[in-house]
Structures are given as C-alpha cells and as structure tokens.
C-alpha positions, 0 to 999 in steps of 0.5 A, spaced: 500 500 500 501 507 499 505 510 505 503 517 504 497 517 499 494 523 496 488 526 500 483 531 499 479 534 504 472 536 504 471 542 509 465 546 511 467 553 511 460 556 514 453 554 515 448 560 514 442 561 519 437 565 521 434 566 527 427 569 530 422 568 535 416 565 533 410 565 539 415 565 544 420 560 542 427 561 538 426 558 531 433 557 527 433 555 520 439 553 517 441 554 509 445 550 505 452 549 507 458 552 504 463 546 502 470 546 499 475 541 497 482 542 498 488 538 498 490 540 505 490 548 504 484 552 501 485 553 494 486 561 492 480 565 491 480 567 484 476 573 485 477 581 483 483 582 488 487 576 485 486 578 478 488 585 480 495 582 482 496 578 476 500 581 470 497 583 463 500 577 460 497 572 465 490 575 464 490 575 457 492 567 457 486 566 462 482 569 457 484 565 452 484 559 456 476 561 456 476 562 449 474 570 450 480 573 448 483 571 441 490 570 439 494 577 437 495 583 440 490 586 445 489 593 446 485 592 452 487 595 459 489 591 465 482 594 468 478 591 462 482 585 462 480 584 470 473 586 468 472 581 463 475 575 467 470 577 472 464 577 468 466 570 465 468 567 472 461 569 475 457 567 469 460 560 471 466 558 467 471 554 470 478 558 470 484 553 472 490 557 475 496 556 472 500 556 478 495 549 480 496 546 473 502 542 475 499 538 481 493 533 479 490 534 486 490 541 486 487 541 479 482 536 481 480 540 487 479 546 483 474 542 478 470 539 484 469 545 487 467 548 481 462 542 480 460 541 487 454 546 487 450 542 482 452 535 485 
C-alpha cells in the first residue's frame, strides 16, 4: 500500500442561519452549507483582488484559456482585462490557475469545487 497517499479534504467553511422568535420560542433555520475541497490548504480565491495582482500577460492567457480573448495583440487595459475575467468567472466558467496546473490534486480540487454546487 501507499505510505503517504494523496488526500483531499472536504471542509465546511460556514453554515448560514437565521434566527427569530416565533410565539415565544427561538426558531433557527439553517441554509445550505458552504463546502470546499482542498488538498490540505484552501485553494486561492480567484476573485477581483487576485486578478488585480496578476500581470497583463497572465490575464490575457486566462482569457484565452476561456476562449474570450483571441490570439494577437490586445489593446485592452489591465482594468478591462480584470473586468472581463470577472464577468466570465461569475457567469460560471471554470478558470484553472496556472500556478495549480502542475499538481493533479490541486487541479482536481479546483474542478470539484467548481462542480460541487450542482452535485
């Protein structure tokens, strides 16, 4: 057998809830838990803050990966690239971070997190 097998962790970051008093009793209603999968430490959030830290060439490569930007020179400014990338990701596109591309467990975790809400 394996002495140190690769592992993924399913983590529940939080469970939203709402509490109210109904006829003198405290009623608590729980929402859907926020789950994530990772290989020991949470994956990077691919959000506006992260995208703003990327170089123009990395933003262009990500947009090309998603089929939004075509090969050739682009006259778009960095802020426009970030905005386009945010719109595509918020619309449900799976963006795989090139920093995670070399690790199969991180790639699998990113893909599983992307599809987890529909499972």
